[in-house]
C-alpha positions as CSV (number, residue, x, y, z in Angstrom):
1,X,-17.6,23.8,3.9
2,X,-18.4,25.0,7.4
3,X,-16.5,24.2,10.6
4,X,-19.1,21.4,11.3
5,X,-19.1,19.9,7.8
6,X,-16.6,17.0,8.5
7,X,-17.8,14.7,11.2
8,X,-15.2,13.3,13.6
9,X,-15.4,9.9,15.3
10,X,-13.0,8.8,18.0
11,X,-13.0,5.0,18.0
12,X,-11.9,2.5,20.6
13,X,-13.0,4.3,23.8
14,X,-12.9,2.1,26.9
15,X,-14.0,4.2,29.8
16,X,-16.6,7.0,30.4
17,X,-14.2,9.8,31.5
18,X,-12.1,9.5,28.3
19,X,-15.3,9.3,26.2
20,X,-16.6,12.4,27.9
21,X,-13.3,14.2,27.2
22,X,-13.6,13.3,23.5
23,X,-17.1,14.7,23.4
24,X,-16.0,17.9,25.3
25,X,-13.2,18.3,22.8
26,X,-15.8,18.3,20.0
27,X,-16.1,14.7,18.7
28,X,-19.3,14.0,16.9
29,X,-19.2,10.3,17.6
30,X,-17.4,7.8,19.7
31,X,-16.8,4.1,18.8
32,X,-17.1,1.1,21.1
33,X,-15.4,-2.0,19.9
34,X,-17.2,-5.3,20.5
35,X,-14.9,-7.4,18.3
36,X,-11.7,-9.2,19.5
37,X,-9.2,-6.3,20.0
38,X,-7.1,-4.8,22.8
39,X,-9.7,-2.0,22.7
40,X,-12.7,-4.4,23.2
41,X,-15.3,-3.4,25.8
42,X,-18.0,-5.5,27.4
43,X,-21.6,-4.6,26.8
44,X,-21.9,-3.6,30.4
45,X,-19.0,-1.2,30.2
46,X,-20.2,0.1,26.8
47,X,-23.6,0.8,28.3
48,X,-22.0,2.8,31.1
49,X,-20.1,4.9,28.6
50,X,-23.2,5.4,26.4
51,X,-25.3,6.6,29.4
52,X,-22.6,9.0,30.5
53,X,-22.3,10.8,27.1
54,X,-24.3,13.9,26.1
55,X,-27.4,13.2,24.1
56,X,-26.1,14.6,20.7
57,X,-23.0,12.5,20.6
58,X,-23.5,9.5,18.3
59,X,-22.7,6.1,19.9
60,X,-21.3,3.6,17.4
61,X,-20.7,-0.1,18.1
62,X,-18.0,-1.8,16.1
63,X,-18.6,-5.5,15.2
64,X,-16.9,-8.1,13.0
65,X,-19.0,-10.9,11.6
66,X,-21.2,-11.2,14.7
67,X,-24.6,-13.0,14.5
68,X,-27.3,-10.4,13.6
69,X,-29.3,-11.3,16.7
70,X,-26.3,-10.6,19.0
71,X,-25.7,-7.2,17.3
72,X,-29.3,-6.2,17.8
73,X,-29.3,-7.3,21.4
74,X,-26.1,-5.4,22.2
75,X,-27.3,-2.3,20.4
76,X,-30.5,-2.3,22.3
77,X,-28.9,-3.0,25.7
78,X,-26.2,-0.3,25.3
79,X,-28.3,2.3,23.5
80,X,-26.2,2.4,20.3
81,X,-27.2,4.8,17.6
82,X,-25.2,3.2,14.8
83,X,-23.5,-0.1,13.9
84,X,-20.1,-0.2,12.2
85,X,-19.3,-3.5,10.4
86,X,-15.7,-4.4,9.8
87,X,-15.9,-8.0,8.7
88,X,-17.1,-10.0,5.7
89,X,-20.8,-9.0,6.2
90,X,-22.9,-9.1,3.0
91,X,-25.4,-6.6,1.7
92,X,-28.1,-9.0,2.7
93,X,-26.8,-9.1,6.3
94,X,-27.0,-5.3,6.5
95,X,-30.6,-5.5,5.3
96,X,-31.4,-8.2,7.8
97,X,-29.9,-6.2,10.6
98,X,-32.5,-3.4,10.2
99,X,-30.2,-0.9,12.0
100,X,-28.4,2.2,10.9
101,X,-25.1,0.8,9.6
102,X,-21.7,2.0,8.6
103,X,-19.8,-0.6,6.4
104,X,-16.0,-0.6,6.5
105,X,-14.4,-1.3,3.1
106,X,-10.7,-2.0,2.8
107,X,-8.9,0.2,0.3
108,X,-7.5,-2.8,-1.5
109,X,-8.2,-1.6,-5.1
110,X,-10.7,0.4,-7.1
111,X,-12.9,-2.6,-7.8
112,X,-13.3,-3.3,-4.1
113,X,-14.2,0.3,-3.4
114,X,-16.8,0.4,-6.2
115,X,-18.5,-2.7,-4.7
116,X,-19.3,-0.6,-1.6
117,X,-22.3,0.7,-3.5
118,X,-23.9,-2.8,-3.2
119,X,-24.4,-2.1,0.6
120,X,-27.7,-0.6,1.8
121,X,-26.0,1.4,4.5
122,X,-25.9,4.9,5.9
123,X,-22.2,5.5,5.3
124,X,-19.1,3.8,3.9
125,X,-15.9,3.8,5.9
126,X,-12.8,3.3,3.9
127,X,-9.8,1.9,5.8
128,X,-6.3,0.7,5.0
129,X,-6.1,-2.8,3.6
130,X,-3.8,-4.9,5.8
131,X,-4.0,-8.7,5.2
132,X,-5.3,-10.3,8.4
133,X,-6.2,-7.0,10.0
134,X,-9.6,-5.5,10.7
135,X,-8.6,-1.9,11.3
136,X,-6.7,0.1,13.9
137,X,-3.4,-0.6,12.1
138,X,-2.2,3.0,12.3
139,X,-1.2,2.9,8.6
140,X,-2.5,5.2,5.8
141,X,-3.3,4.2,2.3
142,X,-2.9,6.2,-1.0
143,X,-5.8,8.6,-0.7
144,X,-5.6,9.2,-4.5
145,X,-7.3,5.8,-4.8
146,X,-10.5,7.6,-3.8
147,X,-10.3,10.3,-6.6
148,X,-13.4,10.3,-8.7
149,X,-15.0,7.5,-6.7
150,X,-18.8,7.9,-6.7
151,X,-20.4,6.4,-3.6
152,X,-24.1,6.3,-2.9
153,X,-23.5,6.7,0.8
154,X,-21.4,9.3,2.6
155,X,-17.6,8.6,2.9
156,X,-15.9,8.3,6.2
157,X,-12.1,8.2,5.9
158,X,-10.0,6.1,8.3
159,X,-6.6,4.5,8.3
160,X,-3.5,6.0,10.0
161,X,-5.0,9.4,10.6
162,X,-3.4,11.6,13.3
163,X,-3.1,15.3,14.1
164,X,-0.2,15.7,11.8
165,X,-1.9,14.4,8.6
166,X,-5.6,14.7,9.1
167,X,-5.7,18.3,7.7
168,X,-4.1,17.2,4.5
169,X,-6.4,14.2,4.3
170,X,-9.5,16.3,4.7
171,X,-8.3,18.9,2.2
172,X,-7.6,16.2,-0.4
173,X,-10.5,13.7,0.1
174,X,-13.2,16.0,1.4
175,X,-14.9,13.2,3.3
176,X,-18.2,13.3,5.1
177,X,-16.3,12.2,8.2
178,X,-13.0,11.0,9.6
179,X,-12.3,8.1,12.0
180,X,-9.3,7.9,14.3
181,X,-8.1,5.4,17.0
182,X,-4.4,4.7,17.3
183,X,-3.6,8.1,15.9
184,X,-4.7,9.7,19.2
185,X,-3.1,7.2,21.5
186,X,0.0,7.2,23.6
187,X,1.3,3.8,24.8
188,X,-2.0,2.2,23.7
189,X,-4.2,4.6,25.6
190,X,-6.3,7.5,24.3
191,X,-4.5,10.8,24.9
192,X,-6.7,13.8,25.7
193,X,-4.2,16.3,24.2
194,X,-4.0,14.3,21.0
195,X,-7.7,14.0,20.7
196,X,-8.2,17.7,21.1
197,X,-5.4,18.5,18.6
198,X,-6.9,16.1,16.0
199,X,-10.4,17.7,16.3
200,X,-9.0,21.2,16.2
201,X,-7.0,20.4,13.1
202,X,-10.1,19.1,11.2
203,X,-12.0,22.2,12.2
204,X,-9.2,24.6,11.1
205,X,-9.1,23.0,7.7
206,X,-12.8,23.2,7.3
207,X,-13.0,26.8,8.3
208,X,-10.2,27.6,5.9
209,X,-11.9,25.9,3.0
210,X,-15.1,27.8,3.8
211,X,-13.3,31.1,3.7
């Protein structure tokens, strides 16, 4: 491992200054939520955020069961680099989309996780399974569920991560990337100190592993 081996995505950004702060702290990607959520942004606001970010920060749009044409239009309008799908989208839907996709899979059980290989996507994001929830719950799952799991696409770990547990998560799971939202918030708003602490902790663990 090197200090850049685990990619870090801060999700649910809602304004350009906070997104820029995340990028400055070392985030590799920022997530913009277009699905019903308290973190939802309009395409116009998302475009403003995307245009403000440095060129090497990945812009990810989060959608839930949206029509493919709508997703493509928003991606083009905002300048999104990747699409993250958190609904019941099928493998066929992902092929039809013809965009770089991340598919979120709930950590419901081993069978559900193994079915992730049916998806023709660039990465698989594994999140906590909460009935009726589409993510952002702030709750972890048993990471041991991922032990020995063989995925065709890189694994992004999500679900209840925060500065206090992300180091342990990275050391145990060794994911391609980690995704955080509520774990770097105070009173429902992204906190710059927590974002920086989260990113620093991931980097520290990776450097230690490399040594």
